[in-house]
C-alpha positions as CSV (number, residue, x, y, z in Angstrom):
1,M,-0.1,-0.3,-0.1
2,L,1.1,3.4,-1.0
3,D,2.3,5.3,2.6
4,L,1.6,9.1,1.6
5,C,3.4,10.2,4.7
6,A,6.5,8.4,4.3
7,S,8.7,10.5,1.8
8,R,8.0,14.2,1.1
9,S,6.4,13.8,-2.6
10,S,4.4,16.4,-4.7
11,G,1.5,16.5,-7.1
12,I,-0.3,18.4,-9.8
13,L,-4.9,18.3,-9.0
14,L,-6.3,18.8,-12.8
15,H,-9.4,16.5,-13.7
16,V,-9.2,14.5,-16.5
17,T,-11.6,16.7,-18.3
18,C,-9.2,19.4,-18.1
19,L,-7.2,18.4,-20.9
20,P,-6.3,19.3,-23.8
21,C,-8.3,17.3,-26.8
22,E,-10.0,17.7,-30.5
23,Y,-13.2,16.4,-28.9
24,G,-14.2,19.1,-26.8
25,I,-13.4,17.1,-23.4
26,G,-10.2,15.4,-22.2
27,D,-9.7,11.7,-22.2
28,F,-8.1,9.2,-21.7
29,G,-6.6,9.5,-24.8
30,P,-2.8,10.7,-26.2
31,S,-2.8,14.0,-23.6
32,A,-3.5,12.1,-21.0
33,Y,-0.2,9.9,-21.4
34,D,1.8,13.1,-22.3
35,F,0.5,14.6,-19.1
36,V,1.9,11.6,-17.0
37,D,5.3,11.6,-19.1
38,N,5.3,15.6,-18.3
39,L,4.5,14.8,-14.9
40,A,7.1,11.7,-14.9
41,S,9.6,14.3,-16.1
42,C,9.8,16.4,-13.0
43,S,9.6,13.7,-10.5
44,V,6.1,14.6,-9.6
45,R,5.0,11.6,-7.7
46,Y,1.0,12.7,-7.3
47,W,-1.8,12.9,-10.1
48,Q,-4.8,14.0,-8.3
49,M,-8.0,14.1,-10.2
50,L,-12.1,14.8,-9.2
51,P,-15.0,11.5,-9.0
52,L,-14.9,9.7,-12.4
53,G,-18.5,9.1,-12.3
54,P,-21.0,10.1,-15.1
55,T,-22.3,13.4,-14.7
56,G,-25.7,14.8,-15.1
57,Y,-28.0,18.3,-15.0
58,G,-25.2,20.9,-13.7
59,N,-22.3,18.7,-14.7
60,S,-20.7,18.3,-11.1
61,P,-18.4,15.2,-10.6
62,Y,-19.5,15.4,-6.9
63,S,-23.3,14.8,-8.0
64,P,-22.8,11.4,-10.7
65,R,-25.6,9.2,-12.0
66,S,-23.8,6.5,-10.3
67,T,-20.9,6.0,-7.8
68,F,-19.7,2.7,-9.6
69,A,-19.8,3.9,-13.3
70,G,-17.5,5.8,-15.0
71,N,-18.3,8.9,-17.4
72,E,-18.3,7.8,-20.6
73,L,-17.7,11.0,-22.1
74,I,-14.1,10.7,-21.3
75,I,-13.4,7.8,-23.2
76,S,-11.0,8.6,-25.8
77,P,-11.9,8.3,-29.8
78,E,-8.7,8.1,-30.7
79,L,-8.1,4.9,-28.6
80,L,-11.3,3.5,-29.8
81,A,-10.3,4.2,-33.1
82,K,-6.7,2.7,-32.8
83,G,-8.6,-0.4,-31.7
84,G,-10.4,-0.8,-34.9
85,L,-14.1,0.3,-33.3
86,L,-14.2,4.0,-35.0
87,T,-12.8,5.3,-38.4
88,E,-10.4,7.9,-38.6
89,S,-13.1,9.6,-40.7
90,E,-15.7,9.2,-37.7
91,I,-14.0,10.6,-35.4
92,S,-12.4,13.8,-37.3
93,D,-16.0,14.5,-38.2
94,H,-17.1,16.8,-35.4
95,P,-18.0,19.8,-34.7
96,H,-15.6,23.3,-33.8
97,F,-15.5,22.8,-30.1
98,P,-14.4,25.8,-27.7
99,A,-10.0,25.1,-26.9
100,T,-10.5,26.5,-22.9
101,K,-13.8,24.9,-21.9
102,V,-16.3,21.9,-22.3
103,D,-19.6,22.6,-23.8
104,F,-21.4,19.3,-22.4
105,S,-24.2,20.0,-24.4
106,E,-22.5,19.9,-27.8
107,V,-20.0,17.3,-26.2
108,T,-22.6,15.0,-25.4
109,K,-25.1,15.4,-28.8
110,W,-21.8,14.4,-30.7
111,K,-19.6,11.8,-28.6
112,I,-22.7,9.6,-27.2
113,P,-24.2,8.5,-30.7
114,L,-20.4,7.9,-31.9
115,L,-19.4,5.4,-28.5
116,K,-22.7,3.9,-29.1
117,K,-21.3,3.1,-32.8
118,A,-18.6,2.0,-31.6
119,A,-20.3,-0.1,-28.5
120,R,-21.9,-2.0,-31.4
121,R,-19.5,-3.0,-33.3
122,A,-17.9,-4.3,-30.2
123,L,-20.7,-6.3,-29.4
124,S,-20.1,-8.4,-32.9
125,D,-16.8,-9.1,-31.6
126,K,-16.7,-12.7,-30.0
127,V,-13.3,-12.4,-27.7
128,F,-15.3,-8.4,-26.6
129,L,-18.2,-10.3,-25.4
130,Q,-16.1,-12.9,-23.3
131,A,-14.3,-10.0,-21.1
132,L,-18.0,-8.2,-20.9
133,D,-19.1,-11.3,-19.4
134,G,-16.5,-11.2,-17.0
135,F,-16.9,-7.7,-16.3
136,R,-20.8,-8.4,-15.4
137,E,-20.1,-10.9,-14.0
138,A,-17.5,-9.0,-11.9
139,N,-19.9,-5.9,-11.4
140,S,-23.3,-7.1,-11.0
141,L,-24.2,-4.9,-8.3
142,W,-24.4,-2.0,-10.0
143,L,-24.0,-2.6,-13.5
144,P,-27.7,-4.1,-15.1
145,D,-29.4,-1.2,-13.0
146,Y,-26.9,1.5,-13.7
147,A,-27.3,0.7,-17.7
148,L,-31.1,0.3,-17.3
149,F,-31.2,3.7,-15.8
150,M,-29.6,5.5,-18.3
151,V,-31.7,3.5,-21.4
152,L,-35.1,5.1,-19.1
153,Y,-33.2,8.0,-18.6
154,S,-32.7,8.8,-22.5
155,K,-36.5,7.7,-22.8
156,Y,-37.5,10.5,-20.2
157,N,-35.2,13.4,-21.9
158,D,-32.6,13.4,-18.9
159,A,-36.2,13.9,-16.6
160,R,-35.5,12.3,-13.0
161,W,-37.0,9.5,-12.0
162,H,-38.6,10.3,-8.9
163,T,-40.7,13.3,-10.4
164,V,-41.4,12.3,-14.1
165,W,-40.9,8.7,-14.9
166,N,-43.7,6.1,-14.8
167,R,-44.7,5.0,-11.6
168,R,-43.6,1.9,-12.3
169,E,-40.6,1.9,-13.5
170,G,-39.6,5.2,-11.1
171,L,-40.4,2.4,-7.8
172,R,-39.2,-0.6,-9.8
173,D,-41.7,-2.7,-9.6
174,N,-40.9,-6.2,-10.1
175,A,-42.5,-7.2,-13.2
176,T,-41.8,-3.6,-15.0
177,I,-37.9,-3.9,-14.3
178,S,-38.1,-7.7,-15.5
179,R,-39.7,-6.9,-18.9
180,L,-37.8,-3.8,-19.3
181,M,-34.4,-6.0,-18.9
182,D,-35.6,-8.1,-21.9
183,E,-37.4,-5.1,-24.3
184,K,-34.6,-3.0,-23.9
185,R,-31.8,-6.1,-24.1
186,S,-30.2,-3.7,-27.5
187,E,-29.8,-0.6,-25.7
188,I,-28.6,-2.2,-22.0
189,E,-25.5,-3.9,-23.6
190,E,-24.5,-0.6,-25.3
191,W,-24.2,0.9,-22.0
192,E,-22.7,-1.5,-20.4
193,A,-20.1,-2.1,-23.6
194,L,-19.3,1.3,-22.9
195,Q,-18.7,0.7,-19.1
196,Y,-16.5,-2.1,-20.2
197,I,-14.4,0.1,-22.6
198,F,-14.0,2.7,-19.6
199,D,-13.2,0.2,-17.4
200,V,-10.1,-1.0,-19.8
201,Q,-8.8,2.7,-21.1
202,C,-9.1,3.8,-17.1
203,K,-6.7,1.2,-15.9
204,E,-4.5,1.1,-18.9
205,L,-3.9,4.5,-18.5
206,G,-3.5,3.9,-14.7
207,A,-0.8,1.1,-15.6
208,Y,1.5,3.2,-17.6
209,A,1.4,5.9,-15.2
210,R,2.4,3.9,-12.5
211,S,5.1,2.3,-14.7
212,K,6.6,6.0,-15.0
213,D,6.5,6.2,-10.8
214,V,3.4,8.4,-11.4
215,W,0.1,7.5,-8.9
216,T,-3.6,8.4,-9.3
217,I,-5.6,10.0,-6.7
218,G,-9.6,9.3,-6.8
219,D,-12.1,11.2,-5.2
220,I,-15.0,9.7,-3.3
221,P,-18.2,11.9,-2.6
222,I,-19.6,10.8,0.4
223,F,-23.5,11.6,-0.7
224,V,-25.1,10.3,-3.2
225,G,-27.3,12.3,-5.7
226,E,-31.6,11.7,-4.9
227,D,-31.4,12.1,-9.0
228,S,-29.1,8.9,-9.3
229,A,-28.8,4.8,-10.6
230,D,-27.2,4.3,-7.2
231,V,-30.8,5.9,-4.8
232,W,-33.0,4.9,-7.5
233,S,-31.8,0.9,-7.5
234,H,-31.1,0.7,-3.4
235,P,-33.1,3.1,-1.6
236,E,-33.0,0.5,1.0
237,L,-29.3,2.6,1.8
238,F,-30.9,6.0,3.0
239,K,-33.2,6.6,5.4
240,R,-37.1,6.8,4.7
241,D,-40.3,7.4,6.6
242,E,-43.2,5.4,6.6
243,A,-44.5,6.2,3.1
244,G,-41.4,5.2,1.6
245,S,-39.7,9.0,0.7
246,F,-36.9,10.3,1.9
247,S,-37.2,11.5,5.7
248,D,-33.7,13.6,5.7
249,V,-31.3,15.1,3.9
250,S,-27.7,16.3,4.0
251,G,-26.1,19.3,4.4
252,V,-23.6,22.0,7.3
253,P,-25.6,24.5,10.0
254,P,-25.0,27.8,9.5
255,D,-21.6,29.5,10.8
256,N,-20.2,32.7,9.8
257,F,-20.5,32.3,6.3
258,S,-23.8,31.0,5.9
259,A,-26.8,32.4,8.1
260,T,-28.8,29.4,7.1
261,G,-26.4,26.9,6.4
262,Q,-25.7,25.2,3.5
263,L,-28.5,23.0,2.2
264,W,-27.1,20.2,-0.1
265,G,-30.4,18.2,-0.4
266,T,-29.0,14.3,-0.7
267,P,-30.7,11.8,0.9
268,V,-28.5,10.5,4.1
269,Y,-27.6,7.1,5.0
270,D,-29.5,4.5,7.1
271,W,-26.3,3.1,8.9
272,G,-28.2,1.2,11.0
273,F,-29.0,-0.8,7.6
274,H,-25.4,-0.5,6.7
275,E,-24.1,-2.1,9.9
276,R,-26.3,-4.9,9.5
277,T,-25.2,-5.9,6.1
278,G,-21.5,-5.2,7.2
279,F,-21.3,-2.2,5.0
280,E,-21.3,-4.5,1.7
281,W,-22.5,-1.6,-0.6
282,W,-19.6,0.2,0.8
283,V,-17.4,-1.9,0.8
284,S,-18.1,-2.7,-3.1
285,R,-17.6,0.6,-3.7
286,V,-14.3,1.5,-2.0
287,R,-13.3,-1.8,-4.0
288,R,-13.8,-0.3,-7.4
289,S,-12.4,3.3,-6.8
290,L,-9.8,1.3,-5.8
291,E,-9.9,-0.5,-9.1
292,L,-9.3,2.9,-10.9
293,N,-7.3,5.1,-8.9
294,D,-4.1,4.4,-6.4
295,V,-5.5,6.8,-3.7
296,L,-8.7,8.1,-3.0
297,R,-9.5,11.5,-1.3
298,I,-12.6,10.7,0.9
299,D,-14.8,14.2,0.6
300,H,-16.7,15.5,3.7
301,F,-14.7,12.9,6.0
302,R,-16.5,14.4,9.5
303,G,-19.8,12.8,8.1
304,F,-18.5,9.6,9.0
305,D,-18.3,10.3,12.4
306,A,-21.5,12.4,12.5
307,C,-23.9,13.7,9.7
308,Y,-25.5,17.1,9.8
309,E,-29.4,15.4,9.2
310,I,-32.0,18.1,7.9
311,P,-35.9,17.3,7.2
312,A,-36.8,16.4,4.1
313,G,-39.1,19.5,2.5
314,S,-36.8,22.2,4.4
315,K,-36.0,25.2,3.1
316,T,-32.7,26.2,4.9
317,A,-30.0,24.0,6.6
318,E,-31.2,26.0,9.9
319,H,-33.2,23.1,11.7
320,G,-31.2,20.1,10.9
321,I,-29.3,17.6,14.2
322,W,-26.0,16.4,14.3
323,T,-26.4,12.2,14.3
324,P,-24.3,9.7,15.0
325,A,-22.4,7.8,12.5
326,P,-20.2,4.6,12.5
327,G,-17.0,5.7,11.7
328,V,-15.2,3.2,13.6
329,R,-16.6,0.6,12.9
330,F,-17.0,1.6,8.8
331,F,-13.2,1.9,8.8
332,K,-12.4,-1.1,10.6
333,T,-15.1,-3.3,8.7
334,L,-13.2,-1.5,5.3
335,E,-10.0,-2.5,6.4
336,E,-10.9,-6.3,7.1
337,Q,-12.2,-6.4,3.5
338,L,-10.0,-4.6,1.3
339,G,-6.1,-3.9,3.6
340,R,-5.1,-0.7,4.7
341,L,-6.3,2.1,2.7
342,P,-4.7,4.9,1.0
343,I,-7.1,7.5,1.9
344,I,-6.5,11.4,2.3
345,A,-9.6,12.7,4.5
346,E,-10.8,15.9,3.1
347,D,-11.2,17.0,7.0
348,L,-12.2,20.7,6.5
349,G,-15.2,22.6,8.1
350,N,-17.0,21.8,11.5
351,I,-14.3,19.3,12.7
352,T,-14.1,18.1,16.0
353,E,-11.9,16.0,18.7
354,S,-14.1,12.9,17.6
355,V,-13.5,13.7,13.7
356,I,-9.6,14.2,14.3
357,R,-9.6,10.8,16.4
358,L,-11.0,9.0,13.4
359,R,-8.4,10.3,10.9
360,T,-5.6,10.1,13.1
361,S,-6.4,6.9,14.1
362,N,-6.4,5.1,10.9
363,G,-3.7,6.7,10.2
364,F,-5.3,9.2,7.2
365,P,-3.6,12.3,6.5
366,G,-6.0,15.3,6.5
367,M,-5.8,18.3,4.0
368,K,-4.5,22.0,4.1
369,I,-6.1,24.9,2.2
370,A,-3.5,27.5,2.2
371,Q,-6.0,29.9,0.6
372,F,-8.2,29.3,4.4
373,G,-5.0,30.8,6.5
374,F,-5.7,34.1,5.4
375,V,-8.4,35.3,7.7
376,F,-8.8,38.8,7.8
377,D,-10.0,41.5,10.6
378,E,-11.2,44.9,10.0
379,E,-7.9,46.3,9.6
380,G,-7.1,43.9,6.9
381,D,-4.2,41.7,9.0
382,F,-4.4,38.0,10.1
383,D,-3.2,35.2,12.4
384,R,-0.1,34.3,11.2
385,S,-0.6,31.1,13.9
386,H,-3.8,30.0,11.9
387,S,-3.0,26.6,11.3
388,F,-4.3,26.5,7.4
389,L,-1.1,29.1,7.1
390,P,2.0,26.4,4.8
391,A,4.5,27.7,7.8
392,N,2.1,25.9,10.4
393,Y,1.9,23.0,9.0
394,G,2.2,19.3,10.6
395,K,3.8,16.3,8.3
396,D,0.1,13.8,8.5
397,Y,-1.1,16.7,6.0
398,V,-1.9,17.0,2.3
399,A,-1.3,20.5,1.5
400,Y,-3.3,22.3,-1.4
401,T,-2.7,26.5,-2.4
402,G,-6.6,25.7,-3.2
403,T,-9.1,23.0,-4.8
404,H,-11.8,22.7,-7.5
405,D,-14.0,25.0,-5.0
406,N,-11.7,27.8,-4.5
407,D,-10.6,30.2,-6.9
408,T,-7.0,30.4,-8.7
409,T,-4.5,31.4,-6.5
410,L,-4.4,35.2,-8.7
411,G,-8.3,34.9,-8.9
412,W,-8.2,34.7,-5.0
413,F,-5.7,37.2,-5.0
414,R,-7.4,40.2,-6.7
415,S,-10.7,39.7,-5.2
416,L,-9.3,40.5,-1.2
417,K,-9.3,44.3,-0.6
418,E,-6.0,46.5,-0.7
419,K,-5.2,46.1,3.1
420,E,-5.8,42.3,2.4
421,R,-3.5,42.6,-0.7
422,A,-0.8,44.0,1.3
423,S,-0.8,41.9,4.2
424,V,-0.2,39.2,1.6
425,L,2.4,40.3,0.3
426,S,4.3,41.6,3.1
427,Y,4.1,37.9,5.0
428,L,5.0,36.0,1.3
429,K,7.7,38.8,1.5
430,T,6.7,39.4,-3.0
431,D,5.1,42.0,-4.8
432,E,1.9,41.1,-6.7
433,K,3.7,39.7,-10.3
434,G,5.1,37.4,-7.6
435,I,1.8,36.2,-5.5
436,V,1.0,32.9,-7.3
437,E,4.9,31.3,-7.1
438,S,5.2,32.6,-3.4
439,L,1.9,31.1,-2.5
440,V,2.8,27.6,-4.7
441,S,6.7,27.9,-3.1
442,A,5.5,28.2,0.7
443,V,3.5,25.0,0.0
444,M,6.0,23.4,-1.5
445,N,8.1,24.3,1.0
446,S,5.9,23.4,4.0
447,D,6.4,20.4,6.4
448,A,3.5,18.7,4.6
449,A,4.2,15.0,3.6
450,L,2.4,15.3,0.5
451,A,2.3,18.8,-1.7
452,V,-0.5,18.9,-4.1
453,I,-1.0,22.4,-6.9
454,Q,-3.7,23.3,-9.1
455,M,-3.0,23.2,-12.6
456,Q,-4.4,26.7,-12.9
457,D,-2.1,27.8,-10.3
458,L,1.2,26.2,-12.0
459,L,0.6,28.2,-15.1
460,G,-0.6,31.3,-13.2
461,L,-4.1,31.7,-14.4
462,D,-6.6,34.3,-13.4
463,G,-10.5,33.6,-11.9
464,S,-11.3,33.0,-15.3
465,A,-10.2,29.6,-14.9
466,R,-11.7,28.3,-11.7
467,M,-12.9,25.1,-11.6
468,N,-16.2,25.7,-9.6
469,Y,-18.1,28.2,-7.2
470,P,-20.1,26.4,-4.9
471,S,-23.7,26.8,-4.3
472,T,-24.1,28.2,-7.7
473,C,-25.3,25.8,-10.9
474,N,-24.2,27.2,-14.4
475,D,-22.0,26.6,-17.4
476,R,-19.2,28.4,-15.7
477,N,-19.1,25.4,-13.5
478,W,-16.5,22.4,-14.0
479,S,-15.7,23.8,-17.4
480,W,-12.4,25.1,-17.3
481,R,-9.9,23.2,-20.0
482,M,-6.0,23.7,-20.1
483,K,-5.1,24.7,-23.8
484,D,-3.0,22.6,-26.2
485,G,0.7,23.7,-25.2
486,D,0.0,25.1,-21.9
487,F,2.1,22.8,-20.3
488,S,5.4,24.3,-21.8
489,T,8.7,23.4,-21.9
490,A,9.2,26.1,-19.5
491,A,6.2,25.0,-17.4
492,I,8.1,22.0,-17.1
493,E,11.1,23.1,-16.1
494,K,9.8,25.8,-13.7
495,L,7.7,22.7,-11.8
496,S,11.0,20.4,-12.5
497,S,13.2,23.4,-10.4
498,L,10.7,23.7,-7.6
499,V,10.1,19.6,-7.1
500,R,13.7,19.7,-7.3
501,S,14.4,22.5,-4.7
502,T,11.8,21.7,-2.3
503,G,12.9,17.8,-1.4
504,R,9.7,16.6,-3.5
């Protein structure tokens, strides 16, 4: 097992969709292999990406249509052509896509029919069918349900199963589901084939990366959106009332940043059911995630100690309660089933001593975000002893300038008031031109075992390259892409020098 805290190392945070690619969205093709080569040439050991699941409305990787399936949009057409499943003319006949942004609607319109064409060809090959049968058997817990879910999703034009679908389909009447499995067999097989193709491409890229001593860090969102195959096929995993409706939803309570808290709205787990079944669903989920990535970041780690549960139908998060979760027993079971886990705990927010004990007792490194260390008073100054400032990090942490939910360093700095900017420049002993490099250098020079830099910060990009604006839903979110040539020789040399000089 990888020991993240055994030695000083570095990583780059860049989602697969952000890679340069002529097909409108980054994928597992040549640009991904080039990216691995560039990281390896700099002695960067980790490539951190966002969750790999198929996205739906809003395009958020943290609200996937399935926590087990892979995002079909990041299957590489070039690799399919290389394997004889598509022709060069088929993959070259594509719309003009923007170079610096994913237009998810246009990409989906062009790419899904193309991928289905490849799937149909693959399904006529005996060797492929034999391999697909093995994949089906290994993934029977989720694959048939997900494939049927996607068939029905297409039937209802992406409308939600719990509000628009035929009641017998939405509530999974046994006779109806059995009939659909027969009637829609051809379409179901296409989606199953695409999942197998995703699996192969993802694992081949991972194997190549490991051969270059580059390891991938994946991401597990703790909660599951109601509009997902998981909730549709396994409602028993979540808290429900006597009528079968979901009784509580997730969120976080009011704080200094939000007077009404954050209402995430996803169903919350029925931990009693999970315990009675030996956490079987979670064991399968983590096992599947570790098949696709070498290390896992667990989003909202504190939710395994206690979950803030809000009555369903609430307009705000003001009236929720903290409900204990079986974190100690949960992680003990995972270790018994899967061995020691290479996990990064996202321990941000309302962190109690109990959460800290849960993290440290399992040997999981926590997270530090440099931008969060600059908490300004009315005079524009900040506390130099703040635990999120790079000089104060311990070794059992993974340090970041910012993550997908933060602005880029340049965008963040430009958003500050004049006095605040002056305080930051004084602290980092730099000027405005050097702000990005100085904060990156501070994180890399910290005592944290692993330092991870957003690709946007390595490139010195402003706020227009921000990945996500939390609590918003618009076409800016999740859409940024790196241009071909951005990871230039100069950028590679700069990163390589920084890795060497900081002993990472």
